[in-house]
C-alpha positions as semicolon CSV with decimal commas, in nm:
position;residue;x (nm);y (nm);z (nm)
1;M;1,964;4,208;3,356
2;T;1,628;4,038;3,314
3;V;1,466;3,824;3,584
4;E;1,538;3,516;3,373
5;E;1,905;3,610;3,349
6;K;1,928;3,669;3,724
7;V;1,770;3,331;3,798
8;G;2,001;3,156;3,553
9;Q;2,308;3,320;3,702
10;M;2,209;3,193;4,048
11;M;2,181;2,833;3,929
12;Q;2,452;2,569;3,954
13;I;2,380;2,268;3,733
14;D;2,524;1,916;3,745
15;Q;2,721;1,881;3,422
16;R;2,577;1,532;3,367
17;A;2,239;1,697;3,305
18;L;2,372;1,938;3,043
19;G;2,468;1,713;2,754
20;L;2,667;1,930;2,515
21;G;2,573;2,242;2,708
22;D;2,325;2,423;2,484
23;N;2,098;2,489;2,784
24;I;2,373;2,704;2,935
25;T;2,305;2,953;2,658
26;A;1,928;2,905;2,659
27;Y;1,885;2,957;3,034
28;Y;2,180;3,190;3,112
29;I;2,334;2,935;3,353
30;G;2,594;3,091;3,580
31;S;2,767;2,785;3,723
32;V;2,825;2,415;3,656
33;L;2,962;2,151;3,891
34;S;3,113;1,806;3,882
35;G;2,999;1,609;4,184
36;G;3,050;1,237;4,231
37;G;3,080;1,073;3,890
38;G;3,098;1,410;3,718
39;W;3,367;1,330;3,462
40;P;3,325;1,405;3,088
41;Q;3,031;1,213;2,948
42;Y;3,137;1,206;2,582
43;A;3,515;1,170;2,608
44;P;3,779;0,976;2,803
45;N;3,828;1,066;3,168
46;T;4,157;1,252;3,118
47;P;4,273;1,600;3,228
48;S;4,274;1,723;2,868
49;A;3,918;1,597;2,812
50;W;3,810;1,775;3,129
51;A;3,970;2,098;3,009
52;D;3,797;2,063;2,671
53;M;3,463;2,002;2,846
54;V;3,500;2,312;3,063
55;D;3,609;2,520;2,762
56;N;3,303;2,402;2,568
57;F;3,069;2,499;2,851
58;Q;3,246;2,833;2,883
59;A;3,196;2,901;2,513
60;K;2,823;2,835;2,556
61;A;2,809;3,088;2,842
62;L;2,985;3,352;2,634
63;R;2,714;3,325;2,369
64;T;2,454;3,474;2,604
65;R;2,347;3,837;2,575
66;L;2,563;3,956;2,865
67;R;2,855;3,719;2,796
68;I;2,909;3,650;3,168
69;P;3,179;3,383;3,212
70;L;3,077;3,051;3,365
71;V;3,206;2,944;3,708
72;Y;3,294;2,573;3,719
73;G;3,322;2,389;4,051
74;A;3,421;2,037;4,155
75;D;3,413;1,819;4,465
76;A;3,791;1,795;4,496
77;V;3,784;1,731;4,870
78;H;4,092;1,511;4,918
79;G;4,228;1,507;4,568
80;H;4,065;1,566;4,229
81;N;3,921;1,219;4,270
82;N;3,675;1,226;3,980
83;V;3,970;1,235;3,741
84;L;4,120;0,900;3,648
85;G;4,479;0,888;3,772
86;A;4,453;1,189;4,003
87;T;4,649;1,191;4,328
88;V;4,427;1,099;4,623
89;F;4,531;1,212;4,970
90;P;4,401;1,116;5,316
91;H;4,069;1,261;5,424
92;H;4,064;1,543;5,677
93;V;4,036;1,307;5,973
94;G;4,379;1,167;5,884
95;L;4,536;1,505;5,817
96;G;4,393;1,637;6,141
97;A;4,544;1,345;6,329
98;A;4,883;1,434;6,182
99;G;4,840;1,785;6,323
100;N;5,076;1,940;6,069
101;A;4,938;2,262;5,920
102;T;5,230;2,297;5,680
103;L;5,157;1,953;5,539
104;V;4,787;2,038;5,498
105;E;4,877;2,353;5,305
106;E;5,114;2,156;5,081
107;V;4,847;1,893;5,011
108;A;4,596;2,161;4,911
109;A;4,853;2,329;4,686
110;A;4,930;1,998;4,515
111;V;4,562;1,922;4,454
112;A;4,507;2,278;4,332
113;K;4,755;2,220;4,049
114;E;4,573;1,905;3,939
115;V;4,237;2,084;3,956
116;A;4,369;2,376;3,752
117;A;4,501;2,135;3,488
118;T;4,141;2,031;3,414
119;G;4,015;2,387;3,368
120;V;3,826;2,393;3,700
121;R;3,872;2,700;3,921
122;W;3,647;2,630;4,221
123;T;3,653;2,352;4,481
124;F;3,397;2,260;4,746
125;S;3,660;2,221;5,015
126;P;3,760;2,247;5,297
127;A;3,503;2,108;5,537
128;V;3,569;2,311;5,852
129;T;3,337;2,094;6,058
130;V;3,399;2,044;6,428
131;C;3,280;1,683;6,465
132;L;3,164;1,613;6,819
133;D;3,007;1,270;6,763
134;P;3,199;1,001;6,570
135;R;2,870;0,823;6,498
136;W;2,806;1,086;6,232
137;G;2,871;0,921;5,896
138;R;3,061;1,222;5,761
139;C;3,291;1,270;6,059
140;Y;3,586;1,165;5,840
141;E;3,549;1,499;5,657
142;S;3,639;1,684;5,978
143;F;3,989;1,765;6,100
144;G;3,874;1,681;6,454
145;A;3,668;1,772;6,759
146;D;3,886;2,061;6,879
147;P;3,783;2,400;6,735
148;G;4,140;2,526;6,761
149;L;4,282;2,236;6,562
150;V;4,009;2,261;6,299
151;T;4,070;2,634;6,262
152;E;4,445;2,590;6,222
153;M;4,415;2,311;5,964
154;A;4,131;2,477;5,772
155;T;4,309;2,808;5,729
156;A;4,622;2,625;5,614
157;E;4,420;2,441;5,351
158;I;4,258;2,763;5,233
159;R;4,601;2,919;5,186
160;G;4,713;2,616;4,987
161;W;4,418;2,637;4,750
162;M;4,443;3,010;4,692
163;K;4,817;3,065;4,657
164;V;4,924;3,110;4,296
165;P;5,217;2,870;4,237
166;S;5,548;3,013;4,122
167;D;5,537;2,810;3,799
168;A;5,187;2,930;3,700
169;G;5,331;3,182;3,456
170;N;5,132;3,495;3,379
171;F;4,831;3,387;3,585
172;P;4,540;3,636;3,571
173;G;4,435;3,702;3,930
174;N;4,546;3,651;4,288
175;V;4,338;3,340;4,372
176;F;4,451;3,016;4,209
177;I;4,161;2,787;4,305
178;A;3,861;2,932;4,491
179;P;3,799;2,733;4,813
180;T;3,469;2,677;4,993
181;A;3,437;2,649;5,372
182;K;3,154;2,414;5,469
183;H;2,902;2,329;5,610
184;Y;2,780;2,639;5,790
185;L;2,689;2,602;6,076
186;G;2,702;2,325;6,336
187;D;2,688;2,024;6,103
188;G;2,923;1,827;6,326
189;G;2,722;1,885;6,643
190;T;2,392;1,718;6,560
191;R;2,220;1,524;6,836
192;G;2,317;1,157;6,819
193;G;2,541;1,222;6,519
194;V;2,240;1,210;6,287
195;D;2,321;1,323;5,932
196;R;2,124;1,636;5,838
197;G;2,005;1,635;6,198
198;E;1,960;1,901;6,464
199;T;2,224;2,080;6,667
200;V;2,069;2,174;7,000
201;G;2,203;2,437;7,237
202;G;2,249;2,804;7,308
203;E;2,405;3,060;7,081
204;A;2,705;3,105;7,310
205;E;2,796;2,738;7,268
206;L;2,740;2,752;6,892
207;R;2,974;3,050;6,867
208;K;3,236;2,894;7,095
209;V;3,255;2,554;6,924
210;H;3,138;2,579;6,562
211;L;3,188;2,940;6,452
212;P;3,566;2,997;6,505
213;P;3,679;2,811;6,187
214;Y;3,448;3,030;5,978
215;V;3,567;3,351;6,141
216;A;3,923;3,249;6,055
217;A;3,825;3,137;5,704
218;V;3,665;3,473;5,630
219;A;3,972;3,652;5,763
220;E;4,187;3,432;5,537
221;G;3,981;3,544;5,236
222;V;3,788;3,225;5,162
223;S;3,596;3,261;4,835
224;A;3,274;3,078;4,924
225;I;3,082;2,929;5,216
226;M;2,832;2,645;5,183
227;A;2,531;2,618;5,413
228;S;2,458;2,298;5,604
229;Y;2,172;2,054;5,560
230;S;2,143;2,046;5,938
231;S;1,926;2,252;6,172
232;W;1,997;2,459;6,480
233;N;1,726;2,437;6,745
234;S;1,470;2,324;6,484
235;S;1,562;2,598;6,236
236;K;1,697;2,470;5,903
237;M;2,031;2,635;5,833
238;H;1,939;2,704;5,471
239;G;1,653;2,921;5,593
240;N;1,821;3,077;5,897
241;R;1,838;3,446;5,812
242;Y;1,997;3,537;6,145
243;L;2,300;3,310;6,104
244;L;2,336;3,344;5,726
245;T;2,279;3,718;5,695
246;D;2,304;3,890;6,033
247;V;2,604;3,690;6,159
248;L;2,788;3,575;5,846
249;R;2,730;3,870;5,615
250;Q;2,690;4,166;5,848
251;E;2,877;4,077;6,167
252;M;3,161;3,878;6,009
253;G;3,172;4,082;5,689
254;F;3,173;3,789;5,447
255;K;3,152;3,923;5,090
256;G;3,199;3,601;4,894
257;V;2,960;3,344;4,748
258;L;2,710;3,184;4,986
259;L;2,577;2,866;4,829
260;S;2,335;2,590;4,912
261;D;2,428;2,225;4,941
262;W;2,301;1,970;4,687
263;E;1,923;2,025;4,650
264;A;1,910;2,142;5,011
265;L;1,654;2,412;4,934
266;T;1,402;2,136;4,861
267;E;1,427;2,033;5,228
268;L;1,299;2,367;5,357
269;P;0,946;2,334;5,497
270;G;0,642;2,496;5,343
271;S;0,597;2,701;5,029
272;Y;0,814;2,984;4,902
273;E;0,570;3,234;5,053
274;D;0,584;3,058;5,392
275;Q;0,963;3,070;5,391
276;G;0,958;3,450;5,360
């Protein structure tokens, strides 16, 4: 694999920037996502048009030298809500208040079917945030302030995403929709509830409050983990080798995909050389 192919495979591109997708072939792109507003740009916003769009992008990927299949992800966080007519469920704050893990698993399984119907196989959910300050503008993405509750609900959701439904037919594989636990680590503990702010405190507290949902998610077999925009004691999470590599990879044994949040790498200070 050439350097250019390696770089391309590590990229995840917003589908709205791809047009008809020829750059997938030209730059060996490994992944495409639909974020907010990421429905088909040249067709109606229907499940079949989504599936055709994903198939078209996949065909472009298979024209590259190595023919590595494309991985397509979507922000289906409380329903496949970019798709017109999709079922939209309560956000995590509501599901956490209900306190019913079985219900959470059933919700995830229902959304997984709608996601699969559009050709997408990867979701950027669940947020396993322990939100300690309701002033944070994204606290609604959290199941709650109790690490035990968050862990129970998050693992239930992961099971719902991954379980292959009985009516899926001859489905190739043992993971239906690949889930992503986010945002690692401490995003719900920032001082003053500031978005992309700083979580301040010792490592023992970080491990006690914010780490348990990730330990459980890894044990459950979660496919991906997304790093947080936030910092821990002035260290940006996206550049924190100790927590990303030593703790998550080596200590916890996570073998899945570790991905950045939207353009978060541009928020790291200094040049590439300075970042080490």
